[in-house]
Backbone atoms as SQL, in Angstrom:
CREATE TABLE atoms (id INTEGER PRIMARY KEY, chain TEXT, resi INTEGER, resn TEXT, atom TEXT, x REAL, y REAL, z REAL);
INSERT INTO atoms VALUES
  (1, 'A', 1, 'GLU', 'N', 35.778, -3.822, 8.343),
  (2, 'A', 1, 'GLU', 'CA', 34.641, -4.449, 7.702),
  (3, 'A', 1, 'GLU', 'C', 35.140, -5.389, 6.615),
  (4, 'A', 2, 'ALA', 'N', 34.548, -6.574, 6.531),
  (5, 'A', 2, 'ALA', 'CA', 34.976, -7.588, 5.568),
  (6, 'A', 2, 'ALA', 'C', 34.536, -7.216, 4.159),
  (7, 'A', 3, 'ASP', 'N', 35.326, -7.698, 3.185),
  (8, 'A', 3, 'ASP', 'CA', 34.957, -7.491, 1.793),
  (9, 'A', 3, 'ASP', 'C', 33.693, -8.282, 1.492),
  (10, 'A', 4, 'PRO', 'N', 32.825, -7.737, 0.599),
  (11, 'A', 4, 'PRO', 'CA', 31.619, -8.481, 0.252),
  (12, 'A', 4, 'PRO', 'C', 31.972, -9.764, -0.503),
  (13, 'A', 5, 'ASP', 'N', 31.144, -10.769, -0.342),
  (14, 'A', 5, 'ASP', 'CA', 31.307, -12.044, -1.037),
  (15, 'A', 5, 'ASP', 'C', 31.178, -11.793, -2.539),
  (16, 'A', 6, 'PRO', 'N', 32.195, -12.153, -3.336),
  (17, 'A', 6, 'PRO', 'CA', 32.133, -11.889, -4.783),
  (18, 'A', 6, 'PRO', 'C', 30.942, -12.579, -5.454),
  (19, 'A', 7, 'GLN', 'N', 30.586, -13.781, -5.009),
  (20, 'A', 7, 'GLN', 'CA', 29.429, -14.466, -5.589),
  (21, 'A', 7, 'GLN', 'C', 28.139, -13.730, -5.266),
  (22, 'A', 8, 'ALA', 'N', 28.026, -13.239, -4.046),
  (23, 'A', 8, 'ALA', 'CA', 26.827, -12.492, -3.655),
  (24, 'A', 8, 'ALA', 'C', 26.718, -11.215, -4.473),
  (25, 'A', 9, 'GLU', 'N', 27.841, -10.539, -4.687),
  (26, 'A', 9, 'GLU', 'CA', 27.837, -9.314, -5.476),
  (27, 'A', 9, 'GLU', 'C', 27.448, -9.609, -6.921),
  (28, 'A', 10, 'THR', 'N', 27.923, -10.721, -7.470),
  (29, 'A', 10, 'THR', 'CA', 27.570, -11.109, -8.834),
  (30, 'A', 10, 'THR', 'C', 26.072, -11.393, -8.932),
  (31, 'A', 11, 'ARG', 'N', 25.526, -12.126, -7.957),
  (32, 'A', 11, 'ARG', 'CA', 24.082, -12.418, -7.954),
  (33, 'A', 11, 'ARG', 'C', 23.267, -11.146, -7.794),
  (34, 'A', 12, 'ARG', 'N', 23.741, -10.221, -6.942),
  (35, 'A', 12, 'ARG', 'CA', 23.022, -8.949, -6.767),
  (36, 'A', 12, 'ARG', 'C', 22.969, -8.193, -8.080),
  (37, 'A', 13, 'LYS', 'N', 24.101, -8.135, -8.773),
  (38, 'A', 13, 'LYS', 'CA', 24.154, -7.426, -10.056),
  (39, 'A', 13, 'LYS', 'C', 23.260, -8.108, -11.089),
  (40, 'A', 14, 'GLN', 'N', 23.249, -9.442, -11.107),
  (41, 'A', 14, 'GLN', 'CA', 22.396, -10.161, -12.049),
  (42, 'A', 14, 'GLN', 'C', 20.916, -9.860, -11.790),
  (43, 'A', 15, 'ALA', 'N', 20.514, -9.841, -10.522),
  (44, 'A', 15, 'ALA', 'CA', 19.122, -9.537, -10.175),
  (45, 'A', 15, 'ALA', 'C', 18.785, -8.110, -10.577),
  (46, 'A', 16, 'HIS', 'N', 19.685, -7.189, -10.276),
  (47, 'A', 16, 'HIS', 'CA', 19.490, -5.785, -10.621),
  (48, 'A', 16, 'HIS', 'C', 19.347, -5.624, -12.131),
  (49, 'A', 17, 'ASP', 'N', 20.252, -6.245, -12.893),
  (50, 'A', 17, 'ASP', 'CA', 20.221, -6.139, -14.350),
  (51, 'A', 17, 'ASP', 'C', 18.962, -6.774, -14.925),
  (52, 'A', 18, 'SER', 'N', 18.523, -7.886, -14.339),
  (53, 'A', 18, 'SER', 'CA', 17.308, -8.554, -14.791),
  (54, 'A', 18, 'SER', 'C', 16.094, -7.646, -14.618),
  (55, 'A', 19, 'ILE', 'N', 16.012, -6.985, -13.480),
  (56, 'A', 19, 'ILE', 'CA', 14.900, -6.067, -13.228),
  (57, 'A', 19, 'ILE', 'C', 14.969, -4.869, -14.170),
  (58, 'A', 20, 'ALA', 'N', 16.163, -4.343, -14.393),
  (59, 'A', 20, 'ALA', 'CA', 16.327, -3.209, -15.307),
  (60, 'A', 20, 'ALA', 'C', 15.884, -3.591, -16.721),
  (61, 'A', 21, 'ARG', 'N', 16.231, -4.815, -17.156),
  (62, 'A', 21, 'ARG', 'CA', 15.794, -5.277, -18.484),
  (63, 'A', 21, 'ARG', 'C', 14.278, -5.420, -18.522),
  (64, 'A', 22, 'PHE', 'N', 13.705, -5.957, -17.445),
  (65, 'A', 22, 'PHE', 'CA', 12.258, -6.136, -17.370),
  (66, 'A', 22, 'PHE', 'C', 11.556, -4.783, -17.523),
  (67, 'A', 23, 'LEU', 'N', 12.126, -3.753, -16.918),
  (68, 'A', 23, 'LEU', 'CA', 11.548, -2.403, -16.996),
  (69, 'A', 23, 'LEU', 'C', 11.893, -1.690, -18.304),
  (70, 'A', 24, 'ARG', 'N', 12.857, -2.269, -19.053),
  (71, 'A', 24, 'ARG', 'CA', 13.316, -1.682, -20.323),
  (72, 'A', 24, 'ARG', 'C', 13.783, -0.243, -20.140),
  (73, 'A', 25, 'ILE', 'N', 14.601, -0.031, -19.119),
  (74, 'A', 25, 'ILE', 'CA', 15.077, 1.328, -18.890),
  (75, 'A', 25, 'ILE', 'C', 16.218, 1.640, -19.864),
  (76, 'A', 26, 'PRO', 'N', 16.249, 2.854, -20.410),
  (77, 'A', 26, 'PRO', 'CA', 17.307, 3.232, -21.361),
  (78, 'A', 26, 'PRO', 'C', 18.677, 3.330, -20.680),
  (79, 'A', 27, 'GLY', 'N', 19.724, 3.262, -21.491),
  (80, 'A', 27, 'GLY', 'CA', 21.092, 3.303, -20.974),
  (81, 'A', 27, 'GLY', 'C', 21.455, 4.591, -20.269),
  (82, 'A', 28, 'SER', 'N', 20.718, 5.662, -20.526),
  (83, 'A', 28, 'SER', 'CA', 21.023, 6.944, -19.883),
  (84, 'A', 28, 'SER', 'C', 20.426, 7.041, -18.487),
  (85, 'A', 29, 'THR', 'N', 19.770, 5.963, -18.044),
  (86, 'A', 29, 'THR', 'CA', 19.143, 5.966, -16.731),
  (87, 'A', 29, 'THR', 'C', 19.709, 4.831, -15.885),
  (88, 'A', 30, 'GLU', 'N', 19.372, 4.861, -14.601),
  (89, 'A', 30, 'GLU', 'CA', 19.777, 3.776, -13.705),
  (90, 'A', 30, 'GLU', 'C', 18.622, 3.440, -12.790),
  (91, 'A', 31, 'LEU', 'N', 18.615, 2.203, -12.347),
  (92, 'A', 31, 'LEU', 'CA', 17.579, 1.724, -11.449),
  (93, 'A', 31, 'LEU', 'C', 18.064, 1.835, -10.021),
  (94, 'A', 32, 'ASP', 'N', 17.257, 2.445, -9.181),
  (95, 'A', 32, 'ASP', 'CA', 17.550, 2.582, -7.759),
  (96, 'A', 32, 'ASP', 'C', 16.476, 1.791, -7.017),
  (97, 'A', 33, 'ILE', 'N', 16.890, 0.819, -6.227),
  (98, 'A', 33, 'ILE', 'CA', 15.944, -0.001, -5.471),
  (99, 'A', 33, 'ILE', 'C', 16.033, 0.425, -4.011),
  (100, 'A', 34, 'ALA', 'N', 14.932, 0.949, -3.490),
  (101, 'A', 34, 'ALA', 'CA', 14.889, 1.431, -2.108),
  (102, 'A', 34, 'ALA', 'C', 14.028, 0.476, -1.288),
  (103, 'A', 35, 'VAL', 'N', 14.600, -0.051, -0.209),
  (104, 'A', 35, 'VAL', 'CA', 13.881, -0.997, 0.652),
  (105, 'A', 35, 'VAL', 'C', 13.611, -0.329, 1.986),
  (106, 'A', 36, 'ASP', 'N', 12.335, -0.324, 2.379),
  (107, 'A', 36, 'ASP', 'CA', 11.930, 0.205, 3.678),
  (108, 'A', 36, 'ASP', 'C', 11.437, -0.975, 4.508),
  (109, 'A', 37, 'THR', 'N', 12.308, -1.496, 5.382),
  (110, 'A', 37, 'THR', 'CA', 11.945, -2.677, 6.165),
  (111, 'A', 37, 'THR', 'C', 10.886, -2.364, 7.220),
  (112, 'A', 38, 'ASP', 'N', 10.836, -1.118, 7.698),
  (113, 'A', 38, 'ASP', 'CA', 9.819, -0.749, 8.685),
  (114, 'A', 38, 'ASP', 'C', 8.418, -0.818, 8.079),
  (115, 'A', 39, 'GLU', 'N', 8.296, -0.364, 6.842),
  (116, 'A', 39, 'GLU', 'CA', 7.001, -0.348, 6.161),
  (117, 'A', 39, 'GLU', 'C', 6.789, -1.589, 5.300),
  (118, 'A', 40, 'ASP', 'N', 7.821, -2.460, 5.215),
  (119, 'A', 40, 'ASP', 'CA', 7.765, -3.662, 4.376),
  (120, 'A', 40, 'ASP', 'C', 7.424, -3.287, 2.931),
  (121, 'A', 41, 'GLN', 'N', 8.159, -2.288, 2.402),
  (122, 'A', 41, 'GLN', 'CA', 7.928, -1.804, 1.047),
  (123, 'A', 41, 'GLN', 'C', 9.234, -1.786, 0.274),
  (124, 'A', 42, 'VAL', 'N', 9.102, -2.037, -1.022),
  (125, 'A', 42, 'VAL', 'CA', 10.219, -1.912, -1.940),
  (126, 'A', 42, 'VAL', 'C', 9.794, -0.936, -3.015),
  (127, 'A', 43, 'ARG', 'N', 10.629, 0.067, -3.248),
  (128, 'A', 43, 'ARG', 'CA', 10.334, 1.077, -4.272),
  (129, 'A', 43, 'ARG', 'C', 11.377, 0.965, -5.373),
  (130, 'A', 44, 'PHE', 'N', 10.916, 1.053, -6.607),
  (131, 'A', 44, 'PHE', 'CA', 11.789, 0.994, -7.771),
  (132, 'A', 44, 'PHE', 'C', 11.774, 2.368, -8.419),
  (133, 'A', 45, 'LEU', 'N', 12.928, 3.035, -8.381),
  (134, 'A', 45, 'LEU', 'CA', 13.050, 4.399, -8.880),
  (135, 'A', 45, 'LEU', 'C', 13.973, 4.415, -10.091),
  (136, 'A', 46, 'ILE', 'N', 13.560, 5.109, -11.124),
  (137, 'A', 46, 'ILE', 'CA', 14.390, 5.250, -12.317),
  (138, 'A', 46, 'ILE', 'C', 14.917, 6.675, -12.326),
  (139, 'A', 47, 'ARG', 'N', 16.246, 6.790, -12.341),
  (140, 'A', 47, 'ARG', 'CA', 16.905, 8.091, -12.241),
  (141, 'A', 47, 'ARG', 'C', 17.783, 8.354, -13.463),
  (142, 'A', 48, 'ASP', 'N', 17.972, 9.625, -13.763),
  (143, 'A', 48, 'ASP', 'CA', 18.918, 10.024, -14.793),
  (144, 'A', 48, 'ASP', 'C', 20.314, 9.658, -14.302),
  (145, 'A', 49, 'ARG', 'N', 21.072, 8.955, -15.131),
  (146, 'A', 49, 'ARG', 'CA', 22.390, 8.464, -14.729),
  (147, 'A', 49, 'ARG', 'C', 23.355, 9.613, -14.421),
  (148, 'A', 50, 'ASP', 'N', 23.255, 10.717, -15.144),
  (149, 'A', 50, 'ASP', 'CA', 24.194, 11.823, -14.952),
  (150, 'A', 50, 'ASP', 'C', 23.821, 12.756, -13.806),
  (151, 'A', 51, 'THR', 'N', 22.525, 13.060, -13.679),
  (152, 'A', 51, 'THR', 'CA', 22.114, 14.058, -12.679),
  (153, 'A', 51, 'THR', 'C', 21.540, 13.453, -11.405),
  (154, 'A', 52, 'GLY', 'N', 21.111, 12.186, -11.480),
  (155, 'A', 52, 'GLY', 'CA', 20.466, 11.563, -10.325),
  (156, 'A', 52, 'GLY', 'C', 19.009, 11.961, -10.173),
  (157, 'A', 53, 'GLU', 'N', 18.517, 12.780, -11.099),
  (158, 'A', 53, 'GLU', 'CA', 17.128, 13.255, -11.032),
  (159, 'A', 53, 'GLU', 'C', 16.159, 12.087, -11.202),
  (160, 'A', 54, 'LEU', 'N', 15.119, 12.073, -10.374),
  (161, 'A', 54, 'LEU', 'CA', 14.091, 11.042, -10.454),
  (162, 'A', 54, 'LEU', 'C', 13.280, 11.257, -11.725),
  (163, 'A', 55, 'ILE', 'N', 13.223, 10.223, -12.568),
  (164, 'A', 55, 'ILE', 'CA', 12.453, 10.283, -13.803),
  (165, 'A', 55, 'ILE', 'C', 11.099, 9.613, -13.603),
  (166, 'A', 56, 'ARG', 'N', 11.120, 8.475, -12.917),
  (167, 'A', 56, 'ARG', 'CA', 9.886, 7.710, -12.733),
  (168, 'A', 56, 'ARG', 'C', 10.017, 6.804, -11.526),
  (169, 'A', 57, 'GLU', 'N', 8.914, 6.651, -10.802),
  (170, 'A', 57, 'GLU', 'CA', 8.826, 5.635, -9.763),
  (171, 'A', 57, 'GLU', 'C', 7.814, 4.605, -10.244),
  (172, 'A', 58, 'VAL', 'N', 8.209, 3.344, -10.220),
  (173, 'A', 58, 'VAL', 'CA', 7.309, 2.280, -10.662),
  (174, 'A', 58, 'VAL', 'C', 6.144, 2.208, -9.678),
  (175, 'A', 59, 'PRO', 'N', 4.917, 2.319, -10.180),
  (176, 'A', 59, 'PRO', 'CA', 3.764, 2.264, -9.278),
  (177, 'A', 59, 'PRO', 'C', 3.694, 0.926, -8.546),
  (178, 'A', 60, 'GLU', 'N', 3.160, 0.975, -7.347),
  (179, 'A', 60, 'GLU', 'CA', 3.092, -0.215, -6.492),
  (180, 'A', 60, 'GLU', 'C', 2.373, -1.363, -7.186),
  (181, 'A', 61, 'ASP', 'N', 1.320, -1.055, -7.942),
  (182, 'A', 61, 'ASP', 'CA', 0.556, -2.127, -8.598),
  (183, 'A', 61, 'ASP', 'C', 1.320, -2.775, -9.752),
  (184, 'A', 62, 'GLU', 'N', 2.402, -2.150, -10.230),
  (185, 'A', 62, 'GLU', 'CA', 3.223, -2.719, -11.303),
  (186, 'A', 62, 'GLU', 'C', 4.486, -3.398, -10.758),
  (187, 'A', 63, 'SER', 'N', 4.749, -3.249, -9.488),
  (188, 'A', 63, 'SER', 'CA', 6.025, -3.716, -8.951),
  (189, 'A', 63, 'SER', 'C', 6.001, -5.160, -8.443),
  (190, 'A', 64, 'GLY', 'N', 4.845, -5.823, -8.480),
  (191, 'A', 64, 'GLY', 'CA', 4.735, -7.200, -7.990),
  (192, 'A', 64, 'GLY', 'C', 5.765, -8.157, -8.584),
  (193, 'A', 65, 'PRO', 'N', 5.872, -8.230, -9.934),
  (194, 'A', 65, 'PRO', 'CA', 6.872, -9.141, -10.522),
  (195, 'A', 65, 'PRO', 'C', 8.307, -8.770, -10.135),
  (196, 'A', 66, 'LEU', 'N', 8.563, -7.491, -9.932),
  (197, 'A', 66, 'LEU', 'CA', 9.906, -7.046, -9.559),
  (198, 'A', 66, 'LEU', 'C', 10.235, -7.495, -8.143),
  (199, 'A', 67, 'VAL', 'N', 9.281, -7.385, -7.255),
  (200, 'A', 67, 'VAL', 'CA', 9.479, -7.833, -5.875),
  (201, 'A', 67, 'VAL', 'C', 9.703, -9.340, -5.873),
  (202, 'A', 68, 'GLY', 'N', 8.996, -10.060, -6.731),
  (203, 'A', 68, 'GLY', 'CA', 9.195, -11.499, -6.848),
  (204, 'A', 68, 'GLY', 'C', 10.624, -11.839, -7.247),
  (205, 'A', 69, 'LYS', 'N', 11.179, -11.093, -8.201),
  (206, 'A', 69, 'LYS', 'CA', 12.562, -11.312, -8.617),
  (207, 'A', 69, 'LYS', 'C', 13.520, -11.039, -7.465),
  (208, 'A', 70, 'LEU', 'N', 13.255, -9.992, -6.687),
  (209, 'A', 70, 'LEU', 'CA', 14.106, -9.694, -5.533),
  (210, 'A', 70, 'LEU', 'C', 14.026, -10.813, -4.494),
  (211, 'A', 71, 'ARG', 'N', 12.831, -11.339, -4.275),
  (212, 'A', 71, 'ARG', 'CA', 12.677, -12.432, -3.301),
  (213, 'A', 71, 'ARG', 'C', 13.459, -13.655, -3.752),
  (214, 'A', 72, 'GLU', 'N', 13.435, -13.951, -5.055),
  (215, 'A', 72, 'GLU', 'CA', 14.226, -15.072, -5.574),
  (216, 'A', 72, 'GLU', 'C', 15.702, -14.845, -5.280),
  (217, 'A', 73, 'TYR', 'N', 16.162, -13.634, -5.503),
  (218, 'A', 73, 'TYR', 'CA', 17.565, -13.286, -5.284),
  (219, 'A', 73, 'TYR', 'C', 17.922, -13.427, -3.807),
  (220, 'A', 74, 'VAL', 'N', 17.104, -12.860, -2.944),
  (221, 'A', 74, 'VAL', 'CA', 17.382, -12.914, -1.502),
  (222, 'A', 74, 'VAL', 'C', 17.347, -14.361, -1.026),
  (223, 'A', 75, 'GLY', 'N', 16.380, -15.129, -1.489),
  (224, 'A', 75, 'GLY', 'CA', 16.289, -16.539, -1.097),
  (225, 'A', 75, 'GLY', 'C', 17.524, -17.308, -1.511),
  (226, 'A', 76, 'ALA', 'N', 18.025, -17.056, -2.722),
  (227, 'A', 76, 'ALA', 'CA', 19.226, -17.739, -3.188),
  (228, 'A', 76, 'ALA', 'C', 20.423, -17.373, -2.326),
  (229, 'A', 77, 'LEU', 'N', 20.520, -16.121, -1.930),
  (230, 'A', 77, 'LEU', 'CA', 21.631, -15.706, -1.078),
  (231, 'A', 77, 'LEU', 'C', 21.540, -16.355, 0.295),
  (232, 'A', 78, 'LEU', 'N', 20.325, -16.417, 0.851),
  (233, 'A', 78, 'LEU', 'CA', 20.166, -17.029, 2.173),
  (234, 'A', 78, 'LEU', 'C', 20.478, -18.512, 2.117),
  (235, 'A', 79, 'ASP', 'N', 20.050, -19.184, 1.063),
  (236, 'A', 79, 'ASP', 'CA', 20.326, -20.617, 0.921),
  (237, 'A', 79, 'ASP', 'C', 21.837, -20.877, 0.883),
  (238, 'A', 80, 'ARG', 'N', 22.569, -19.992, 0.234),
  (239, 'A', 80, 'ARG', 'CA', 24.021, -20.181, 0.100),
  (240, 'A', 80, 'ARG', 'C', 24.760, -19.826, 1.383),
  (241, 'A', 81, 'SER', 'N', 24.174, -18.989, 2.219),
  (242, 'A', 81, 'SER', 'CA', 24.888, -18.534, 3.421),
  (243, 'A', 81, 'SER', 'C', 24.663, -19.469, 4.607),
  (244, 'A', 82, 'VAL', 'N', 23.701, -20.365, 4.516),
  (245, 'A', 82, 'VAL', 'CA', 23.377, -21.252, 5.633),
  (246, 'A', 82, 'VAL', 'C', 24.159, -22.530, 5.532);
């Protein structure tokens, strides 16, 4: 398997960090983004960094701006890969 594109990885991290800042999650937690392509859903889960325990799931009605940020990220990656 080929190594991931370093630019793509940098953009992924930037998008992830941007969403985490938007949610104002504390340093003791981490953001887990779960994508279900069959259901066309994106779930944003906030977990304890040490235990992995689910602390909060962002409600669907609050996740619109976050999905928008992900779409911007994915679009930028697709534009660069074509």
